[in-house]
DRENKOLPA-616325 format. One record per residue (C-alpha): y, z, x. Coordinates in steps of 0.05 Angstrom, whole numbers, m for minus. Each point is the difference from the previous one (the first is absolute). Layout:
BEGIN
Y|Z|X
...
end
This chain:
BEGIN
0|m1|0
52|19|53
m11|m71|37
11|m34|m70
66|39|m8
20|m21|71
m19|m75|m12
36|3|m61
61|31|27
m1|m53|55
m5|m56|m48
57|27|m43
44|8|63
m19|m71|24
22|m27|m68
63|34|m3
20|m18|72
m20|m72|m12
38|m5|m69
62|37|36
8|m50|53
24|m77|3
16|m48|57
49|m54|1
m11|m55|49
58|m46|30
m12|m54|m48
5|42|m65
53|35|m38
m19|60|m46
26|38|m63
m23|68|m17
0|21|m73
m1|68|m33
m34|m1|m69
27|m77|m3
68|12|28
25|m27|67
17|55|45
m3|m34|67
m3|m72|29
28|11|75
m64|9|36
m7|m21|70
m66|m24|30
m45|53|12
m33|62|m35
28|36|m62
m20|51|m47
0|1|m79
m18|53|m55
m70|m15|m26
m3|m20|m75
77|8|m4
22|m55|51
m27|m69|6
18|m59|45
6|m76|m6
5|m45|57
31|m69|8
m1|m54|55
62|2|41
m15|m64|37
36|m67|m15
m24|m34|m59
4|m74|m22
20|m31|m64
m19|m74|1
37|m30|m62
m20|m60|m39
43|m61|9
62|7|m44
56|m49|m27
70|16|10
66|m38|m19
46|m17|56
73|m6|m3
m3|m75|m20
m51|27|m59
m57|m33|37
m69|34|m2
m33|20|65
m72|30|8
4|57|50
m62|30|30
15|72|35
m33|63|17
33|75|7
m20|53|48
13|69|m22
m20|70|9
7|69|m37
64|34|25
8|55|m48
m70|23|m27
28|48|m51
43|m58|m30
m59|m51|7
m43|49|m40
48|16|m54
23|m74|m11
m67|m37|1
m45|55|m1
m25|m10|70
m32|m68|m22
5|m55|50
m15|m55|m50
59|25|m45
45|5|61
m17|m72|17
15|m22|m74
64|34|1
20|m20|75
m17|m75|m19
48|3|m56
58|30|44
m14|m54|52
m2|m55|m48
68|22|m28
30|m1|69
m28|m68|16
29|m23|m65
71|27|16
m2|m24|75
m24|m69|m18
49|m10|m56
55|m2|54
m30|m52|49
m17|m72|m18
m64|m34|22
27|m27|66
23|72|20
m65|31|m21
m40|m48|46
43|m6|55
28|71|5
m24|54|48
m56|36|m36
20|64|31
70|m4|m37
m42|m5|m65
m42|54|22
50|47|13
35|m12|m64
m62|10|m41
m15|66|34
74|20|m13
m6|m10|m71
m69|30|m15
m3|57|46
48|45|m44
m42|m14|m65
m65|8|42
24|68|22
m1|29|m70
m78|m17|0
m2|40|66
m18|m66|39
31|m28|61
2|m77|8
m20|m20|74
3|m70|m8
7|m58|m45
m21|m70|24
m1|m67|m37
m62|m36|20
24|m70|m29
50|m27|m48
m23|m62|m40
31|m44|m52
m37|m15|m64
m34|m66|m4
54|m28|m51
58|17|47
m30|m16|66
m4|m78|m18
74|m2|m17
19|40|59
m44|m43|46
31|m62|m27
71|27|13
m22|23|71
m23|m71|11
63|m32|m25
36|45|44
m40|m19|62
6|m69|m16
75|4|m7
3|35|70
m50|m56|27
47|m56|m27
60|35|32
m33|8|66
m24|m73|m1
70|m23|m17
27|42|58
m53|m26|47
20|m75|m21
74|14|9
m18|29|71
m45|m58|13
57|m50|m19
49|36|45
m53|0|61
m10|m72|m13
72|m21|m5
16|42|62
m60|m37|35
26|m66|m22
67|20|26
m25|23|70
m42|m66|2
62|m42|m9
36|44|52
m59|m9|51
m4|m76|m11
77|m8|6
2|43|65
m60|m41|26
30|m62|m16
64|19|35
m35|25|60
m37|m67|1
59|m42|m3
32|42|57
m62|m6|36
m2|m78|m15
70|m6|18
m9|36|66
m59|m43|12
32|m63|m11
59|17|43
m48|19|54
m38|m63|m12
66|m39|2
20|34|66
m67|m17|30
9|m72|m22
68|1|25
m21|24|71
m61|m42|1
44|m62|m18
51|19|55
m55|2|51
m23|m71|m12
40|m37|m52
m33|m67|12
m70|31|m15
24|42|m57
30|m66|m35
m62|m36|13
m42|53|m30
40|8|m59
m4|m75|m12
m75|0|5
m2|56|m53
44|m39|m42
m41|m61|7
m61|40|m18
31|27|m65
29|m65|m23
m61|m45|9
m50|52|m20
m32|m51|m48
m25|m71|17
47|m30|m56
63|38|19
61|m43|10
70|16|29
57|m51|m2
53|11|54
38|m41|45
m40|m28|59
49|29|50
m2|68|m39
m9|60|52
m63|19|m43
m35|m54|35
27|9|69
m63|19|33
m29|m67|m25
49|m39|37
m14|m25|65
33|39|54
38|m35|47
end
């Protein structure tokens, strides 16, 4: 009997100790209740105590959670629909507020948070046109969305860590008209570039023709100068040669003249018989 009492006492003590102690890890947030009323929510990681049967504890994941929203349509500033695919990173910031606002239900928190983010998207996208949304820095949109959604999310005990836009698409009915406008704009730019290219080509061609004429004129001038200098040199040589032997030079010139005049068999020349042209045909005295 004595041993049984000891075992029972030990079991009771173990039960009381086990129900009086709870631990909180670094990835958890905890709330302690007293008969259903929240009495404490500020627990550091480690070992803590509670009153058996009077206090109970609920724990929640304090790590960053992901809300992957379904693609949603939003209107832009020009009243055009865009389809936005995004996700949200969030975590529990105030566990007491989180419990009282959504009963500590992560699924319920995601539903509420999804609506908050959609409202932020709707507000931000209504200020921008499609071109700005596509070409703008995504960090600027991210910052604006977090700024809009964070104050509302705080009322749920939630901190929004990040909001990212995965992609922005146009509805099929809008894409066709947008692509046509883009094609028309690209074609206009291409025509402008081609026109500028033709204009530049004409300028280059005209300049090349001008340079060609200048080069030809300069070449002709230089050729004439060289030809004149050559003729002068030749005349000087002829004159000197003529001066060396006048009779031979006269004879040589006459032979060349006969050769050119009577090149063909039927060539005829009518001159006076005593003309100087035939002086070398005369009998020398």
